[in-house]
N, C-alpha and C positions, 0 to 999 in steps of 0.2 A: 824348878821343882825338884826335889829330891825322890828320887825313886828307888822302891825296896823290892826285889824279887824273892817271892818265899815259897818254896816248895813243900808241899803237904808231907810231915813228918820228919821235918829238920829242926822243928822248934823244941826248945825245952819245955817242961809243963809251966815253968814261970813265965816264960816268954809268950805263951799262947795266953796265959791267966791275964798279962798285961795288954795283950791286942783285943782280947774278946770283946769287952765292952764297947771299945773303939769302934770296932767293925760293925759290932750290932745297930750300933746308934747310927752309921753311917749308913749301912743298908737300908734300915727303917727309913730315915730322911728319903734316899732313894724312890724306895716305892711308894711314900707318901707324895713325891713330887709328881710320879706316875700318874698317880689319881687312885691309886687301889686301897683297899682298907687293910684292917688289921690282921685279916686273914692270909694275907701274903706278906706280913712283916717278917723279918728274919726270925728263925728260932736259935737260939744260943746254943743249943745241942747239936744242931746242923752245922753252925758256923764252926764250933769247935772241932767237929768231925772232920769239916776239910780241912782245919789246918793240921791235925793229927794224924788221920788215917792215911796211910801209904800201903794201898794194898797191891796185890798181883796183878789183878786186870785193871785197873783204873787209876788215876791218881789226879791231884788238882793244884794248880799253881795259882799265886796271885799277884800283883805288881801294886803296891801302894803308892800313891804320891802325895808328898807333904809338902806344903808351903809354910814357912816359918814353924814348923814342926806340928802343923794341923792336917789331920788328914783330908784331902782335898778332892782326891780322885782314887779310885780303884777300878782294875781290871782283873779279869781273871780268865782261866782256861781249863777245860775239863779234858782229861786225856785219856784213851785207851792203851793200855800198855801190852795188850794180847792179840790185837788185829788192828786194823786201820791207823798204824802207827804214824800216818801221815796228816792225819786229821786232829783238828782242835777244835774243840766248842768253846767260842768266847763270849764275854760279855764285858762292858764297860759303863763306869757311871762318875759324874761329877756333879758336885754339890752345885743346887739349882742356882744359888746366887754368885757363882762363878762359872755358869756355862758361857761360852762364845769369846773364850778368852785364851784359847789355845792349848788348854790344859789338857783335855782330850785328846785332840791330836797327837800330842807330847807323847802321852801316855801308850796311847794304841801304837803308835810308831816305834816305842822300845819293846812292846809286846810282841809285836808282829815281827821285830830283826830277828829277837830272840828265840821266836818259836820256828822261824826258818831256818836259824844256824842249826836246831835240833832235828830238821826234817820235816816239820809240820807244816806243811805249804796248803793243805786244803783246809779254809776255815769257814765254820759255820757259826752264825750268830743270830739270838731271839731279840726282838724288842715289842713290847707289849702296849696295846693301846685300850682304855676303857671304851665301853661299847657307847656310851652317851657321847663321848667325843668322835668316834667313828662313825656314828651315825648322824652327827650335828648338822652338818649341810651337805647332801647327796649331789650339790653342784660343784663342790670343789673340785680342782684338779686331783686326779688319782694315779697311783704308780702301780700297773698291772703286774702281778707274779710271773715268772717266767713257766712256771708250772700252774696246772691247775685253773682257779676260776677266780681267784681271791685278789684284792686290790687294796691298796694304803692310800689314805691322803698324803699327797705330795708334800704340803707343807710342814705337816708333824716334824718336830726337833730331832726326833729319832731316825725318820726316813732320809732329812736332809743330811744327817750326818753322815749314816752308812752310806748313801750315793756319793757324798763328798768324798769318801775314801775308799772309792772303787768296789764296794759291794752291790750286789746284784740281789734283789728281790726274788727268791727262787719260790715262795710257797706262802700262803696266808692259812693261819688255823683259828678256828673259832675257840674261845675260852666258854665254858657253860656252867652253870652250877644248879643242883638239884637239892631239896630238903627230903631226906632220907624219911618214907613215910613206911609204916608197919601195917601189914595185914591183919587181920584180928585171929589168925589161925595159929599164930606162933611159927617159930623157925624151924626147918629140919636140916641137917648137912648132909644129906643125899637124897635124891629123888630120881625117878626115870620117867619120861616124858612119852606121849603117846606113839612118838614115831621112832623111840628106841635110845635115844641119847640119854644119857645118865649124867646130873649136875652134881657135883660136891661142892660145897661150901667149906672153908676154914680159917681161923686165924693165927697168925704165928708162922715158924717154919713150916715148909712141904712135906707133907707126910711122905718116907722113904719111898713108898710105893708109886708115888705120883712125881718124883724127882726127875727122870729122867724125859716125861712127858713135858713139864714144863720147861728144862731146858731147851728142848726141840723147839715149843711154841716162842720161845725168846729168840732163837736163834732164826726162826722163819719171819718174826714180828721185825728184824733189822732190816729186811728188804720189802715184804710183804706190804706193809703200810704205805699209803700214798705218798710217793715222790721221795720214801726212804733211799731209793737204788741210786737216785741222783746224788746224794750227799755224802755215802759211803759205802764201802764194799759189805757184805755179807759178815755178821761178827759170828765169832766160835764160841758157842755155849756148850757148857759140860754141867756135870753134877757140883763140880767144885766151884764154877763160876756162881751158879746160884747160891750154893752156901755163902759164899762172898758178899755176895749183894745183901742177903739177910743180915750177915755179921754187921755190914755197914749202917744198915738201916736201924738195928737195934742198938749200936753203939750212938746214935743220933736220938734214940728215944721212940724210933719209928716202929711200928707194929702193920705187916701186911695182913690184907684181908683178902682171899683170893676165892674164885669161882672156877671151876674146871670142868667142861663137857667132855664125856666120853663117849665112844662108840666102838662097840666090839670091843670093850677095854682098852681103846688107843685114845689118846688125847686129841682132840679136833678142836679146841678152843679153849680160851681162857680171859679173865679180867682181874685185875687186882688193882685195889686202893691203899694208900697207906695215911694212916693216923699217926700222931706224936703224943707222946704224953704232956709235953708242953702247951699243948692245943687239942684236947681229948673231943672236942665237938667239931673238928673239922677233918675232912679226909681229902687225899690228891689221888687222881686216878694215874695208876702205872700205866702198865701196858694192856692192852686189848687187842685180841685177834681170834679170827674164827678161819680156820682155814680154807682156801678156795674153794676145793672139792665139798666142803660142807656148808658153805655159805647159799643163802635162800630158803632156810629153815627157820627163820626168826631165832637162831641161836645167840647173836650178840645182844639183842634185847632179852632174852630168857637169862643168860648169865648175870647181865648186868641188874636187872630186878631180883635175881636169888641172892646176889652179892648185897645189895640195898637190905634186902630183908634179914639176911644175916647181920650186917651191921646193928640192924635196929634191934635185934634181939641180943647181941652178944658185946656190944660197945656203946659209949656215950654220943656217938657220932650223929650230927644233925645234919649235916650237908656237907655235897662232895663236889668237886670240881674236876671236870675234865675237859682234854683238848683235842679237837680234831681238823684235820685238814679241811678247807673251805670247800673242796671239790667232793669230799667223800659224802656225798649224799646219804647214802646209805646208813652210814653209822651217826650222822646228824640226825637222819629220820629215827633210828633206835634210840637216841640221847633223848629226842623228843618226846618219845612213848614212854620213856622212863622218868620225864618229868623236869629234863634239865631246859634252863633259860640261858639266854647268852649272856654274859659280864664282860667280856672283853675279847679283843682281836690280837693275834699274835701276827709278826712278820717274821718270816725265816729267811735269814741271808747268806749269801754265799760269797767267797773270794777266793780265788787261787794265787797265792804269793809265787813271784818269778824266781 
């Protein structure tokens, strides 16, 4: 197998144009083989952004495996350039008809070696399982996560591959979807609750008066979310990093919809979802956090419901997907209250390279 390593921002426009359709088609086939529908098919704008954008804070690298000129395997790594510089968030896929032939092992070995050579020795990876398969037979052997309460079917190909290459199941997340429902009263972009919280909603860039609050909440999110501290160190966020994230999303056709909770003028919780011009009826959950000292007031549910109301009033979004740790019963209850239903489960894997 011929393996090509590509770092984001190193290709010419013509090179990107030549690769784009091939990678989009490959990624779509991998998604459909997993059992997920078109809502999770790759977006050409996002694929292009990963090839083109080389930012100050994050980067993306891919490894393409070809046999007789045909793209048969692909691996990738998301890298932080500002903090956690020994961490790589990796993924790998092989065409369904060519699996169990050693191609995945060959490609993974090359990627891991090259990541280790640049000091990336803490690896994390995700693998998705549709809910129908996850729940098909509760008597099947299962692998328990090291953290939390989740487990995965032991015979799933993704589980067998990960374990066979010394990855440990760290955590399990639930993927849920909700239909966006509007109230009859119309949306408002700011309101005060009876217990003194102010909730603001907006679409697009963060207003200047709230950008420092959003930066702080992103930083707290990096370790406050269940299991996050076991995967990486606290991230460093400032206003420049928030603007860089916005620019990356905008380049790929993404638009962020945010709800922020304020108490005495200070940001104490937020939630965000991202929609894309190439798939306008679907949005995907970004960060959600309520600071620990303000939990127990139903803010998480109120933030999500307010954001859904704003989506309904100002966008064509019809459904939203979100991900939460299996042990995060509080947030899962909030999601249930907001109308979410389970569509899949995600295994979060971890490996330390020697």
